[in-house]
BAMI-59116 format. One record per atom (N, C-alpha, C, CB): residue in one letter; x, y, z. Coordinates in steps of 0.2 Angstrom, whole numbers, plus 5000, padded with zeros to 4 digits. Glycine has a CB too. Layout:
BEGIN
aXYZ;...
***
This chain:
BEGIN
m498449444920;m499049474923;m498849494930;m499349534920;a499449484934;a499349494940;a499349574943;a499849454943;a498949594949;a498949654951;a498849654958;a498549704947;w499049714960;w499149724967;w498749774972;w499949734967;v498549774978;v498449824982;v498849824987;v497849824985;y498949894989;y499549894993;y499349964997;y500149894988;i499649965004;i499650015009;i500350045010;i499249985016;v500450115009;v501050135011;v500950185018;v501250185004;a501450195021;a501250235028;a501850285030;a501050185034;n501850325033;n502450365035;n502750345042;n502250435035;r502150315046;r502450285051;r501950235055;r502750345057;k502050195060;k501550165063;k500950205065;k501750135069;f500350205064;f499650225065;f499850305063;f499350205075;g500250305058;g500250375054;g499750385049;g501050395051;a500050435045;a499650425037;a499750375033;a499750485032;i499150355030;i499250295026;i498950305018;i498650225030;y499050275014;y498750275007;y498650205004;y499250325002;v498050205002;v497950134999;v497950134991;v497250115002;g498250094988;g498250114980;g498350034977;g498950184977;s498250034970;s498249974966;s498649984961;s497749954964;t499049934958;t499549934954;t499549874949;t500149954957;s499849874943;s500049814940;s500849794940;s499849814932;n501149844943;n501849844945;n502149864951;n502149864941;l502049824956;l502149844962;l502849874966;l502049784965;v503249844961;v503949874964;v504149944960;v504549824963;r503849944955;r504050014952;r503550064956;r503750024941;r502950034957;r502650104961;r502750114967;r501950104961;v502950064971;v503250084979;v503950114977;v503350004984;w504250104973;w504850144972;w504650214970;w505350114965;q504250234966;q503950304965;q503750344972;q503350284960;h503350304976;h503150334983;h503850344987;h502550274988;k504350294988;k504850304991;k505350374988;k505150244991;n505350374982;n505750434980;n505350494978;n506150414974;e504750494981;e504350564980;e504250574972;e504750634984;f504250524968;f504350544961;f503750594958;f504350474959;v503050574962;v502450604959;v502250644964;v501850554956;p502150714963;p501650754967;p501150724970;p501450824964;s500950704976;s500250684978;s500350684985;s500050604976;f499750644987;f499650644996;f500350604999;f498950584998;t500550544996;t501050504998;t501750554999;t501150444993;q501750604994;q502450654994;q502350684999;q502650704988;e501750725000;e501650765005;e501650745012;e501050795003;h501550675013;h501450655021;h501950615021;h500750625023;h502450605017;h503150555016;h502950485018;h503750585022;c502450455015;c502350395015;c502750345012;c501750375012;h503250315014;h503750285011;h503750195013;h504450335014;l503450185018;l503450125021;l502950085017;l503250125029;l503150025013;l502649985012;l502349925018;l502849945006;v501849945020;v501549895026;v501149845025;v501149935030;h500749845018;h500349795017;h500349785008;h499749815021;f500249735007;f500149725000;f499949654999;f500649734995;e499449654993;e499049584992;e499049584985;e498349564996;e499049514982;e499049504975;e498249484973;e499649444972;h498149504967;h497449494964;h497649474957;h496949564964;q497049434954;q497149404948;q497249454942;q496549354946;d496849514943;d496949564938;d496949634941;d496349554932;i497049684937;i497049744939;i496349784941;i497349764935;y495749744937;y495149754938;y494849734945;y494849724934;r495049674947;r494949654954;r495349694959;r495149574955;a495949714958;a496349744963;a496049814963;a497249744961;m495749844957;m495549914958;m494949904963;m495349954951;q494449854961;q493849854965;q494149844973;q493449784963;r494649794974;r494749794981;r495049864985;r495149734983;e495449904981;e495649964983;e495150014984;e496149984979;r494650014981;r494050054982;r493650034988;r493550054977;n493649964988;n493249944996;n493749965001;n493149854998;v494349945001;v494649965006;v494750045008;v495249945006;k494750085003;k494750155004;k494250175009;k494650194997;h493550135007;h492950165011;h492850125017;h492250145007;w493350085019;w493350065026;w493550125032;w493850015027;i493250105038;i493450155043;i494250135045;i493150135050;r494550195048;r495250175049;r495550115053;r495450235051;d495050105059;d495150045063;d495249975058;d494650035068;w494749975053;w494849905050;w495449915044;w494149885047;k495649965042;k496349965038;k496949965043;k496350035035;d496949975049;d497549975054;d497549885055;d497450025061;a496849855057;a496949785057;a497049745052;a496549755059;l496849775045;l497149735040;l497949735039;l496949765033;i498249785041;i499049805041;i499149755047;i499249895043;e498949765053;e499349735058;e499149655058;e499049765065;k498749625054;k498549555055;k499249525053;k497949535050;d499649545047;d500249515045;d500949545047;d500149515039;n500849605048;n501349655049;n501249695056;n501449695043;p501249665061;p501049705068;p501549765069;p500949655075;e502149765067;e502549815069;e502549875063;e503249785071;w502249865059;w502049915052;w502849915050;w501750005053;d503249855049;d503949855045;d503849875038;d504349785046;d504349895036;d504349905028;d504549845024;d504949965026;l503949825021;l504049765017;l504349765010;l503449725016;y504549825008;y504849835002;y505549785000;y505049905002;h505849765004;h506349705002;h505949645002;h506949695008;l505349625002;l505049565001;l504949564993;l504449565005;i504849614990;i504649624984;i505149634979;i504149674984;t505749644981;t506249664977;t506749604977;t506649734979;r506549554979;r507049494979;r507149464972;r506749444984;
***
């Protein structure tokens, strides 16, 4: 079953959160609607700025752990590689 690693942000070069999930649409919706008290709720991280698909949740969770340990410049570069304006990509996953 597919799984995703994703990054949500509150603005370009602002607060970011790296997560993994087996249901990307539902999880990002939860962030956008501040459904669960968390870092993303406190910092209003509503913009889906990066996502990548993995074969299964175990690989996605490993990638999440790796990315979370990266320095901030590497995370910013990962986002900017495919999304230089830090646009909200939510519309791409809800089609």
